[in-house]
N, C-alpha and C positions, 0 to 999 in steps of 0.2 A: 142337192141343188141349192138349197138355201145357204149352205155353207159357202158354196162357190160364189153365189151372188154377193154374200157379205164380204168375202175376200176381194172380189172385183170392185165393189164399192169402196172398200178401204184403200185399194191400190189407186183408184181414181182420185180420191181425196188427197192421197199422198202426192200424186203427180201434180195436182192443182196447187198444193201448198208449197211445192219446191220453188217456183218463181218468187213467191212472197218472201220465203226465207232467204233467198239469194239477195233480194232487194234490201231486206233488213240488214243482212250481213254487210252489204256494200255501204249502206248508210252508216252503220256502226264504224266500219273501217275508215270511211271518209271523215267522220266526226273525230275519231281518235287521231288521225293524221293531222287534222286542222288544229286540234288542241296541242299536239306535240310540237308543231311548228310555232305556235304562239308561246308555248312554255319555253321552248329553246331560245326565243328572242328575249323573253323576260329574264330568264336565268343568265343569259349572256350579258345583259345590261345591269342586272341587280345582284347577281350571285345567288346562291341558295338561300342564305340568311336574309337578304334584302328583298327577295321575291315573296309573293303571297299568291294563294290560289285565287283570291279576289282580283289581283292584277292580271293574272293569266286569263281568267274568265272574261274580264273586261276587254282584254286584247282580242279574245276570240269572239266577242259579241254574243256571249251566252250567259245564262244565269249560272251562278256558282254551283247550284245544285246539280246542273247538267254536267259540269266538270267532274264533280265528285261521284257521279254515276259511273263514269268511265275510270276515274282514278281516285280512289278513296282518300289518299293523303298527298300532300305536296311532295313528300319523299318518294312515293310511288311514281309520280310523274317525272321527277328528277332522274330517278333510276332508269326509266324508260328512255329518256332523252340520251343518257350516257350509253345505254345498250345499243340504241339505234345508231349513234355515231360510230361506235366500234364496229357494228355489222357492216356499215358502208365502207369503213377503212379496211375491213377484212376482205370484202369483195374487191377492193382496189388492188389487192395483192394477187389476183388470179393469174397475172402474167407470170408469176413464179411457177405456177402449176402447169401452165399451158406452153411454156417455152423453156428449153434447156440451154438456150443461148444467153449468156449473161448480159450481153449488150441489149438484146430485145427485152429480156425479162426485167432488168433494172430500169431501162428507159421507159418501158410500159408502166411500171409501178410508179415512177416519179411523175409521169404525165397524169396518171389517174389520181394521185394524191394532190397534185397541183390543181386539177380540175375540181376536186372536192373543196379545196381551199377557196377557189373562185366562186363555186356554186353554193357552198354551205359554210361560210365563215363563222356564223354564230355557233354552230355545233362544235367547231374546233375551239372556240373561245370558252364554251362551257366545260369542255374536257380539260383544257389547259388550266382553267381556274380551279377545278377540282384537284388536279395534280399539285398545283402550287400550294394549296391548302392541306396537303398531306394525303390526298386520295382516301379520306376517311370513309366515304360512301361507295367506294368502288374497289376496295382491296380484293374482293372475290373476283371481280371482272379482270383485274390485272393478273392474279395468280391462276385463275381457272380458265381464262379465255386468251388474254393477251400473251402470257408467257408461253403456253404451248404453241400458239400461232407463230410467235417469234422464233421458237426453237426450230421449227421446220424450215424457216428461211435461213437461219444460221447454218443449218446442216447443208443446205444447197450452196450457200456462199462459200463455206469451207470446202465443199466439193469442187467448186470452180477454182478456188485457190490451189488445191492439190493438183488439178489438171493443168495449171498454168494459164488459165483463162482470166484470172484476176491477179492483181498484185497481192503480196502477202499482207492483207489487211485483216484487222480484227472485225469479224462479222457484226457483232453487236454495235461497235462504234460506227460502222458504216450505216447501219439501220438508224441509229440515233441521229446521224448527220442528215440522212434523207428526211427524217421526220422534222428535224429542226428547220431545214431549208424550206420544205414545202409548207409546213404549218405556219411559218413566219408570215407568209403572204395572207393568212387569215387572221392570226392572232395580233399582228402588228400592222394591219392594213392602214390604220390612221397615220402611223409613222411613215410608211411607204408613200402614201398620198402626199403628206406634208413635205417630205424631202424631194419628191418628184415634181412638186409644184403644180399638181393637178388635183381636180376634185375626186377622181377615181380612175383607176386603170381601165382603159377600154379593153374590149375582148381581144383586139389585135395586140395591144401592149402586153396583156397578160399571156397571150400565146407566145409572144417573143420572149418574155421572161421565163416561161416554161421551158422553151428549148435551150435557153442559156443555162438554166439549172440542170437540165438533162446532160448537157455537154460537160459542165463542171463536175457532176457526180461521176460520170463515166471516166473522165480524165483522172479524177482523184483516186478511183479504185483500179485504174489501169485495165479496164475491161477490154477483152479481145473476143472477136467472133470466133466460133469454133472453126478450126482449120486454118486460122490466120495468126500471124505472129506479131502484127503491129497493133498498137493500142488504137481503139476507136475514138 
């Protein structure tokens, strides 16, 4: 009987502790997300070498010690930003898995990448700056994550070409073109704004640019819907 009572009491304490643990986990997750967003902004503005954890902590409105509680070093934080950017770009390619129609799949991917450039331009700039400087801190991300991810898309594109649903394009070149077009709107937004004579592209203008990019990409690769013989 005493054993049963002890087990019951333990179970009750465990049940009571669960909401507290969930709250702590939520707070930790929120704090990490806030620090990552602030780090992304500072790294985009200053680069890895020019940024410091003191700058990031100041941007976050937190003591530097709090930042180091979550991320022991500046490089740990930088890597997390790069990994998070890749994970979002990875999810943007879901249209390749969910649709075997090249028009729908490629158009969906382009729209998702354009939306990320609109919504998260700073992350794109951090990624681009790292690549420009030799990808020293993300070679493993490129070889172990980006390359396998890319090869699955290459296989799908090659399959569409073999079925006559795309023009005989080089799959890797097509993907590089999509990345260059979509990420240009994030990495070179200052140039776009200056040449457009506006302070910033409105949501309406960005949506219009997105559809123009979609049309150009589909036309360039000669994408056809399944069962149709005319280019979309």
